C-alpha positions in Angstrom: 80.1 105.6 105.0 78.3 108.1 107.2 78.5 108.1 111.0 76.1 110.6 112.5 76.2 112.8 109.5 80.0 112.8 109.3 82.0 111.0 106.7 84.2 108.1 108.0 87.2 107.0 106.1 88.2 103.4 106.5 91.8 102.3 105.5 92.3 99.1 103.6 95.3 97.0 102.5 95.4 95.6 98.9 96.3 92.0 98.2 98.5 93.6 95.5 100.8 94.7 98.3 101.9 91.1 98.7 102.5 90.5 95.0 103.9 88.1 93.7 102.1 85.9 96.3 98.9 84.2 95.0 95.7 86.2 95.7 94.3 83.6 98.1 97.6 83.4 100.1 97.8 87.2 100.3 94.3 87.5 101.6 95.0 84.8 104.2 98.2 86.5 105.3 96.5 89.8 105.7 93.7 88.2 107.7 96.1 86.4 109.9 97.8 89.8 110.6 94.5 91.4 111.7 93.9 93.5 108.6 90.1 93.7 108.7 89.4 95.8 105.5 91.0 94.7 102.2 91.0 95.5 98.5 91.0 92.4 96.3 93.4 92.8 93.4 92.6 90.3 90.6 95.5 89.2 88.5 94.0 86.7 86.1 90.7 85.4 84.6 90.8 82.3 86.8 90.4 84.5 89.9 87.1 85.7 88.6 85.3 82.4 88.6 82.5 81.8 91.2 84.1 78.9 93.0 87.3 80.8 93.6 85.4 83.9 94.7 83.4 81.8 97.2 86.7 80.5 98.7 87.9 84.0 99.2 84.5 84.9 100.8 84.9 82.0 103.2 88.3 83.2 104.3 87.0 86.7 104.8 84.0 85.5 106.8 86.2 83.2 108.9 88.4 86.1 109.9 85.7 88.9 109.9 87.4 90.7 107.0 85.5 93.1 104.7 86.3 94.0 101.2 86.0 97.6 100.1 86.9 97.2 96.5 87.9 94.8 93.7 90.5 96.0 91.3 92.4 94.2 88.5 94.7 94.4 85.6 92.5 95.7 82.8 93.3 92.5 80.7 91.4 90.5 83.3 88.1 92.3 82.5 88.4 92.2 78.7 86.5 89.6 76.7 89.1 87.2 75.2 88.0 85.7 71.9 
């Protein structure tokens, strides 16, 4: 992000920091504690579905939280046959 030509670094807290809590519980706890920039760490395929993502988005919107990155265990992103 640029601010008047100068780079601006924004710190974020990952939901992985609260492992083994569930992703949605971690995000809610971070939001309650005024963390306004997060990284979402995906632990399973079920956390990649649209309805689940929409519920995370609603929590983020409610608490004015932004997401700078989505990371995950590589197994979450592989096609399982």
